[in-house]
N, C-alpha and C positions, 0 to 999 in steps of 0.2 A: 440790432446795429451795434458794432463794436469798433473802437478806435485801434489802429495799428500800434504796436508796441515800439518798433524800431523808430528812433528819433528822426531819421531821414524821411519817414512817412507820416510825420505829424500833421500834414495837411491833407491826409487821405483817411476817409472813413470806409471801412470794409463791412459790407452788409450781406448776410446770408439770405438769398432769395429762393431757397428751396432746392432739395435734391443735389446738394453739393455745388450749386451754381452761386456766383457772387456778383455783387454790384460794388464798384469802386467809385466813391464820390470824392472828387479832388477840388479843393478850393485854392486858387492861386491869386492871392490879394496883393502880395508884395514880393519883391526880389530880395530875399534875405541873403546874408553872407553864407548861411548853411546851404541855401538852394543853389547859389553860385558854385560853391564847392562840389555839390552833388552833380550838377550839370557838367562841370569840368571833368569830373571823374568818369562820366559816361559818354562825353561828346565824341571822341574819336571812334570808339567802338560802335556807337549808334550810326555815325555817318559813313565810316569807311572800314569797319571791321578791324582787322589786325594790320592796318596800313603802316603803322609806326610813325605817322606824321604828328607834328606838334599841334597842340590845342589852337594856337593862334592861326596856323595855316588853315585849319579846318573852319575856324570862325570866319576867316576872310573868304573862304570858298562859299560858305552859306550867305554871307553878306552880299557877295557879288550876285548870287542867284536871286535873293530876296529884293535887292535893289532894282533888278530888272522887272520885278513883278509888283513894285510898290503901288499900293492903292487898289490892287485887284483881289478877286476872290482867291487866286492862287497864292497870294501873300498870306492871307488869313488861313487858308487850308494847310499850307506848308508849316506855318508856325504851330498850328493846332496839332498836326500830325507829329511833329518833333516832340512836343511836350507829352503826348500820349506815350510815345516810345520811351521817353525818360522815366515816366512813372511806372510803366510796365516792367522795365528793367529793374527798378527798385523793388518791385513786388515779386521778383524772382523769375520772370519770364526771360528766357535766353534767346536772343535774336539770331536767326539764320539768314539774314538779309542785311542790306545797308539802306539807310535813309536816302543817301545820295546816289544818283544814277552812275553806272560804271563808265559810260561813254561820253557824257555831256554834263554841262553845268545845270543840273536840274535834279529834282527828287525822283525816286525810282518809279518805274511803271509797274503794272500788274497789281498784285495784292499790296495793300498798304503795309502789311507786316506779316512775317511768318516766324512763329516762335516755337520753342520747346518749353514745356513746364513739366519737369520730371521726364517721363517717357512719352507724354502726350504732345501732339502737335496742335498748334492753334493758329488761326488766321484772323488778322485784324483788318477792319475797314473803319476809316475815320471820316466823319462829317462835321462841319462847323458852320458858325454864322455869328452875326452880330445881334445883340439884344434888341436893336432898333428894327430888325427885320420883322415883318408881319407874321404872326403865329409862330414865332421862334420858341422852341422848348427842347429840353433834352429828350423828351419822349418822341418828338417828331424827328429829331436828328438820329436817334437810335433806330427808329423805323427806317429812315433813309439808308443808314449804314447796313442794316440787315438786308434790305431789298437789293442793294448794290452787290453785296456778297453773294446773294442767291443768283443774281444776274451773271456775275463773273464765273461762278462755279458751273452754271448751266449753259455756257457757251456764248454769252453776250458779246464780249470784246473780240475785235478782229485779232488783236495781239494776244498771243498765248500767255496767260498769267503764270502757268506752271513752268514754261520755258524760262521766263524771267526769274522765277524762284530758283531754278536749277543754277542759273548763271550766278546769282548772288550767293547762294549757299556754298559754292565751290571757289569763289574768287578770293576773298580775303580771310575766310574763317579756317583756322587750323583745327584739326581734331573734329571736323564735321563727321557725323556718323555716316559711314558709307551706305548703309541701308537707307538713310534718309535721302541722300542724293539719288540713289537708284529709284526710290519710290517717286520722287519728284520727276525724274526722267520718264518713268512709266506713265505718270499722269499727264505729262506734256505730250507724250505720244498719243494717249487716248484722246486728249483735247484736239490734237491735229487731225485725228481720224473721226472727229465729231461724235465721240463717245463721252458725254459730259457727266458731271457729278451732281449729286443731290445734297442739298444743304443739311438734310437730316442726318447725314453720315459724318458730319464734321464738327470739330470743336471750334467755336467762333467767338470773336471779341468785337462786337459792334461798339464803336466809340463816338462820343459827342463832345464837342467843345463849343461853349458860348462865351463870346467876348462882351464885356460890359461897357466898353467905350469909355473907361476911365472912372466911372462911378460905381464903387463897390456896394453891392447889395447881397447880403448873406443868402445863399440858396436855401430853399425849403427842402432839406434832405428827406424828411418824412414824406412829403408830397411826391417827390421824385421816386422814392423807393416804392410807394404804393402804386404809382402809374406803371413802373417797370415790371413789378410783380404781375400786374394785370396783363401787360403786353405779352410777356413771355408765354403765357398760357395759350396764345394764338400763334406762336412761332414754332418752327421745326428746327431742331438742332440735336447734336449728340450731347454736347455740354456747352454751356454759355457763360462767359464772363462779360460784364458790361461795365464800361468806364465812362463816367460823365465828369468833364472838367469845366469848371466855371473860372474864367480868367478876367481880371480887372481890365486889362488892355493888351493889345498886341505890342504896345511900346515896351512892356516888361521884357519881352524877348530881345528886342532891339537894344535895350539897356544892358542885357547880358552880353550880347555880341560886342558891344562897345566897351565892356568893362575890362 
């Protein structure tokens, strides 16, 4: 297990879990000035690509959406997903999608994230919950994320997740690789024709976020790593990166939006 060198990643531990696969362990105990600056630098890109809008306008858009979901699982899930996007951006993953939906005031549909890392394409699925939930653990949430990715790739959703990816890749992002858009279009066509994908052929990022409801307890990184290493021996994938974020409270993100 090794700590990241980049100072912006000081709350992330990167662990080699074998065969070039990695586990990212993220501790989010406080909203520091450095973290505020880091989120500010990523906010518009994560939410709207190259829209050119101001940070405050995008904050207001997120606040309007989250206010409408206050107290629900969608509030928790949306905050968790945003923070995973933030940290994956810092880790060098290049988004080819937007966090916010193109047509309405909500987060995107389809895959939770579609990234490039070098020339490799990666698909993210995010699951989250409160520490007070029975049997909550990063292991269980990563398992849920993996199963949901497998379901989406294998034709589970009525809405075509590949078509959504095509729309997002081409909407705000300049310099999108033409071949990538063509690949996504071909996959959308295959999905429409009920020719579905197998998860073993894809690079995947199952993500887990656990909110501690305001009482910080340092996660057992060694225990999480041991469980994840055992889990991935039972999973199918081309390559895998796993991200586990432990956050003191959902209020930290509200504090950021109101800063």
